[in-house]
ROZALO-953526 format. One line per 2 residues: for each residue z, y, x of N, C-alpha, C, O. Coordinates in nm, 4 decimals, always signed. Example, Ala and Ser with C-alpha at 12.3 -4.5 7.8 and 13.67 -1.06 7.14 Angstrom:
+0.7800,-0.5690,+1.3190,+0.7800,-0.4500,+1.2300,+0.7800,-0.3300,+1.3200,+0.8465,-0.3319,+1.4236 | +0.7080,-0.2250,+1.2850,+0.7140,-0.1060,+1.3670,+0.7870,+0.0030,+1.2900,+0.8039,+0.1138,+1.3409
END
This chain:
+5.3849,-11.3508,-14.3718,+5.5138,-11.4166,-14.3873,+5.5929,-11.3402,-14.4940,+5.6076,-11.2181,-14.4872 | +5.6427,-11.4137,-14.5910,+5.7218,-11.3505,-14.6960,+5.8654,-11.3301,-14.6483,+5.9072,-11.3860,-14.5469
+5.9393,-11.2495,-14.7227,+6.0784,-11.2234,-14.6881,+6.1607,-11.3515,-14.6918,+6.2443,-11.3739,-14.6043 | +6.1380,-11.4350,-14.7917,+6.2159,-11.5595,-14.8019,+6.1867,-11.6543,-14.6868,+6.2771,-11.7229,-14.6391
+6.0617,-11.6595,-14.6413,+6.0281,-11.7423,-14.5255,+6.0968,-11.6881,-14.4011,+6.1534,-11.7638,-14.3223 | +6.0913,-11.5567,-14.3842,+6.1587,-11.4942,-14.2698,+6.3088,-11.5220,-14.2755,+6.3702,-11.5537,-14.1736
+6.3674,-11.5102,-14.3940,+6.5104,-11.5342,-14.4108,+6.5470,-11.6781,-14.3770,+6.6568,-11.7046,-14.3281 | +6.4554,-11.7708,-14.4030,+6.4821,-11.9127,-14.3776,+6.4593,-11.9530,-14.2330,+6.5144,-12.0536,-14.1883
+6.3786,-11.8766,-14.1578,+6.3389,-11.9246,-14.0259,+6.3781,-11.8345,-13.9089,+6.3771,-11.8802,-13.7946 | +6.4117,-11.7115,-13.9331,+6.4361,-11.6172,-13.8239,+6.5789,-11.6256,-13.7702,+6.6736,-11.6319,-13.8485
+6.5957,-11.6258,-13.6375,+6.7301,-11.6202,-13.5807,+6.7992,-11.4873,-13.6117,+6.9216,-11.4821,-13.6237 | +6.7216,-11.3809,-13.6245,+6.7804,-11.2514,-13.6604,+6.8352,-11.2563,-13.8025,+6.9408,-11.1993,-13.8301
+6.7646,-11.3235,-13.8924,+6.8141,-11.3388,-14.0293,+6.9414,-11.4224,-14.0319,+7.0329,-11.3933,-14.1089 | +6.9483,-11.5256,-13.9488,+7.0709,-11.6057,-13.9408,+7.1880,-11.5212,-13.8928,+7.2983,-11.5306,-13.9467
+7.1638,-11.4386,-13.7913,+7.2678,-11.3482,-13.7443,+7.3110,-11.2533,-13.8560,+7.4304,-11.2304,-13.8749 | +7.2157,-11.1987,-13.9292,+7.2473,-11.1044,-14.0370,+7.3309,-11.1711,-14.1466,+7.4230,-11.1096,-14.2004
+7.2989,-11.2965,-14.1797,+7.3761,-11.3670,-14.2825,+7.5204,-11.3895,-14.2374,+7.6140,-11.3680,-14.3144 | +7.5379,-11.4322,-14.1137,+7.6728,-11.4573,-14.0624,+7.7502,-11.3263,-14.0464,+7.8693,-11.3208,-14.0769
+7.6837,-11.2215,-13.9992,+7.7478,-11.0914,-13.9854,+7.7911,-11.0382,-14.1215,+7.9011,-10.9848,-14.1356 | +7.7056,-11.0526,-14.2206,+7.7394,-11.0091,-14.3567,+7.8601,-11.0858,-14.4093,+7.9474,-11.0276,-14.4736
+7.8655,-11.2149,-14.3826,+7.9805,-11.2940,-14.4257,+8.1077,-11.2477,-14.3565,+8.2131,-11.2411,-14.4197 | +8.1001,-11.2156,-14.2289,+8.2168,-11.1652,-14.1571,+8.2657,-11.0329,-14.2125,+8.3861,-11.0127,-14.2285
+8.1734,-10.9428,-14.2420,+8.2107,-10.8135,-14.3007,+8.2727,-10.8346,-14.4391,+8.3722,-10.7707,-14.4734 | +8.2136,-10.9243,-14.5180,+8.2693,-10.9536,-14.6500,+8.4110,-11.0093,-14.6380,+8.4989,-10.9727,-14.7159
+8.4331,-11.0975,-14.5409,+8.5677,-11.1513,-14.5187,+8.6661,-11.0421,-14.4839,+8.7782,-11.0411,-14.5349 | +8.6262,-10.9500,-14.3978,+8.7136,-10.8381,-14.3608,+8.7443,-10.7507,-14.4820,+8.8582,-10.7085,-14.5014
+8.6421,-10.7238,-14.5637,+8.6619,-10.6412,-14.6829,+8.7575,-10.7098,-14.7797,+8.8475,-10.6457,-14.8339 | +8.7386,-10.8399,-14.8017,+8.8256,-10.9117,-14.8950,+8.9700,-10.9164,-14.8465,+9.0627,-10.9070,-14.9269
+8.9899,-10.9309,-14.7156,+9.1262,-10.9334,-14.6622,+9.1926,-10.7969,-14.6789,+9.3120,-10.7887,-14.7074 | +9.1157,-10.6910,-14.6612,+9.1719,-10.5562,-14.6678,+9.1699,-10.4955,-14.8073,+9.2159,-10.3827,-14.8253
+9.1187,-10.5659,-14.9048,+9.1149,-10.5172,-15.0426,+9.2377,-10.5720,-15.1147,+9.2306,-10.6747,-15.1821 | +9.3490,-10.5030,-15.0998,+9.4798,-10.5528,-15.1431,+9.4911,-10.5783,-15.2929,+9.5690,-10.6645,-15.3337
+9.4172,-10.5075,-15.3749,+9.4348,-10.5217,-15.5191,+9.3892,-10.6590,-15.5707,+9.4291,-10.6997,-15.6798 | +9.3064,-10.7305,-15.4939,+9.2663,-10.8646,-15.5364,+9.3783,-10.9659,-15.5186,+9.3848,-11.0648,-15.5914
+9.4655,-10.9421,-15.4232,+9.5772,-11.0320,-15.3991,+9.5356,-11.1682,-15.3459,+9.6060,-11.2668,-15.3678 | +9.4231,-11.1755,-15.2767,+9.3782,-11.3032,-15.2216,+9.4514,-11.3337,-15.0913,+9.4768,-11.2447,-15.0103
+9.4837,-11.4573,-15.0735,+9.5385,-11.5016,-14.9454,+9.4282,-11.4883,-14.8410,+9.3122,-11.5158,-14.8717 | +9.4605,-11.4472,-14.7195,+9.3558,-11.4299,-14.6172,+9.2700,-11.5541,-14.5931,+9.1504,-11.5425,-14.5665
+9.3299,-11.6718,-14.6023,+9.2521,-11.7942,-14.5814,+9.1486,-11.8134,-14.6923,+9.0376,-11.8596,-14.6663 | +9.1843,-11.7782,-14.8148,+9.0903,-11.7895,-14.9265,+8.9768,-11.6887,-14.9097,+8.8600,-11.7215,-14.9307
+9.0120,-11.5666,-14.8719,+8.9106,-11.4625,-14.8525,+8.8113,-11.5026,-14.7439,+8.6905,-11.4869,-14.7616 | +8.8612,-11.5540,-14.6322,+8.7720,-11.5952,-14.5241,+8.6905,-11.7189,-14.5618,+8.5751,-11.7329,-14.5211
+8.7505,-11.8068,-14.6385,+8.6768,-11.9246,-14.6849,+8.5621,-11.8867,-14.7770,+8.4527,-11.9422,-14.7664 | +8.5864,-11.7922,-14.8673,+8.4787,-11.7446,-14.9541,+8.3681,-11.6785,-14.8732,+8.2497,-11.7012,-14.8978
+8.4078,-11.5969,-14.7772,+8.3088,-11.5275,-14.6952,+8.2300,-11.6253,-14.6083,+8.1107,-11.6053,-14.5856 | +8.2945,-11.7297,-14.5599,+8.2257,-11.8267,-14.4743,+8.1172,-11.9022,-14.5503,+8.0212,-11.9501,-14.4901
+8.1316,-11.9130,-14.6802,+8.0321,-11.9831,-14.7611,+7.9086,-11.9016,-14.7934,+7.8104,-11.9569,-14.8428 | +7.9104,-11.7713,-14.7670,+7.7972,-11.6842,-14.8018,+7.6665,-11.7283,-14.7351,+7.5658,-11.7408,-14.8048
+7.6632,-11.7526,-14.6027,+7.5352,-11.7957,-14.5435,+7.4840,-11.9271,-14.6027,+7.3635,-11.9439,-14.6214 | +7.5741,-12.0193,-14.6318,+7.5324,-12.1462,-14.6911,+7.4748,-12.1253,-14.8309,+7.3745,-12.1869,-14.8672
+7.5383,-12.0387,-14.9086,+7.4899,-12.0096,-15.0428,+7.3529,-11.9415,-15.0388,+7.2648,-11.9743,-15.1183 | +7.3351,-11.8478,-14.9474,+7.2051,-11.7812,-14.9333,+7.0974,-11.8830,-14.8981,+6.9886,-11.8809,-14.9557
+7.1272,-11.9716,-14.8041,+7.0294,-12.0742,-14.7663,+6.9993,-12.1693,-14.8811,+6.8839,-12.2074,-14.9008 | +7.0993,-12.2075,-14.9558,+7.0811,-12.3008,-15.0661,+6.9962,-12.2394,-15.1773,+6.9147,-12.3081,-15.2389
+7.0154,-12.1103,-15.2027,+6.9403,-12.0429,-15.3085,+6.7974,-12.0081,-15.2671,+6.7129,-11.9834,-15.3532 | +6.7692,-12.0056,-15.1377,+6.6373,-11.9687,-15.0885,+6.5421,-12.0879,-15.0999,+6.5636,-12.1892,-15.0334
+6.4373,-12.0782,-15.1826,+6.3451,-12.1922,-15.1979,+6.2625,-12.2201,-15.0723,+6.2036,-12.3276,-15.0612 | +6.2566,-12.1275,-14.9788,+6.1821,-12.1479,-14.8557,+6.2638,-12.2195,-14.7480,+6.2086,-12.2596,-14.6455
+6.3923,-12.2358,-14.7696,+6.4784,-12.3036,-14.6720,+6.4669,-12.4531,-14.6957,+6.4976,-12.5015,-14.8046 | +6.4224,-12.5273,-14.5935,+6.3854,-12.6680,-14.6117,+6.5008,-12.7665,-14.5909,+6.4772,-12.8872,-14.5952
+6.6206,-12.7220,-14.5691,+6.7320,-12.8142,-14.5493,+6.8015,-12.8431,-14.6823,+6.7503,-12.8096,-14.7891 | +6.9160,-12.9044,-14.6741,+6.9983,-12.9376,-14.7902,+6.9239,-13.0298,-14.8872,+6.9364,-13.0154,-15.0089
+6.8468,-13.1239,-14.8333,+6.7815,-13.2249,-14.9161,+6.6521,-13.1802,-14.9783,+6.5897,-13.2580,-15.0504 | +6.6091,-13.0588,-14.9540,+6.4848,-13.0110,-15.0128,+6.3701,-13.0373,-14.9157,+6.3874,-13.0340,-14.7939
+6.2537,-13.0632,-14.9722,+6.1346,-13.0803,-14.8915,+6.0260,-12.9887,-14.9452,+6.0168,-12.9643,-15.0655 | +5.9440,-12.9383,-14.8536,+5.8327,-12.8550,-14.8972,+5.7288,-12.9424,-14.9652,+5.7021,-13.0546,-14.9222
+5.6709,-12.8895,-15.0717,+5.5662,-12.9630,-15.1391,+5.4364,-12.9482,-15.0601,+5.4137,-12.8473,-14.9933 | +5.3522,-13.0503,-15.0691,+5.2234,-13.0458,-14.9994,+5.1369,-12.9378,-15.0622,+5.1355,-12.9211,-15.1841
+5.0650,-12.8650,-14.9785,+4.9783,-12.7572,-15.0297,+4.8504,-12.8111,-15.0875,+4.7667,-12.7342,-15.1347
END
């Protein structure tokens, strides 16, 4: 199993993606020099798991289908 397959199918990987997004949201809210509104910071962080899934070629959702072997 490759890393990308594991990232697309593992519940632990899903937890890691969401946890990373939460930490990123906390960092963005507490990084005062950016001047981001907290809602914008959390919105950006909430999109991280979706972006990771969309960029992963092994993730079969979002309109993508696996090609026949």
